[in-house]
Steps between C-alpha positions, in 0.01 A plus 500: 500500500636843410577761761264796521598812308749718686648219712811288464543135576813553713753221508369324191588798282830575674619140472476523122719809484251782493547829678524490876180512700679684782362858498833639624721303260624815328633633830704184560627439146859591596497267800371216286779558250761508778388156618681345205834646617550263793381369833574820689274695266224240537510547876508879460199494265298273729574722800420820309173371349378204707139517380565547128405188307693636201828523695436164665446336160827633357690424820379140473604481134844635591549254786397210273754620243769518769423144613526391135842668481620315809372166374655555158841539663482126570557448126857619544575174685460301177812535282465627143130426436398674820716798418342534155152462648585762759584749224157444345330530840680828572370642173149390601542664839608826339194492271271427798658791690427738210146363466434558870630857483287577195189347659552707815561814293182440300312426825408146390475195721622251242672186623854427384545184294602183689549665842197729519238240583638435848381697805734559791295773668 
């Protein structure tokens, strides 16, 4: 059943990459972008805007990406093949980082490929 005119369907639309449903998302766009710069910035953003679903979404995406980075370092244990795979994974990580920054800049709540479907908080 369709939503009445003038209303949004909340998480269903944001999960598919549409604009954020957080009414104050524009105010926190910079904090959401900073989340992708490291753990310290994730903590800073969550302390500065604890009730913003937009910041929380991008902080979660960033933490999932950081966990993926840590897990991908295990590939370096495998000689030759692991090292080649690690090069490919690092390129993927760089692309995911850029995608996350662009999504935060455009005020979208679009999940990152591979790592974005997981929820940490």
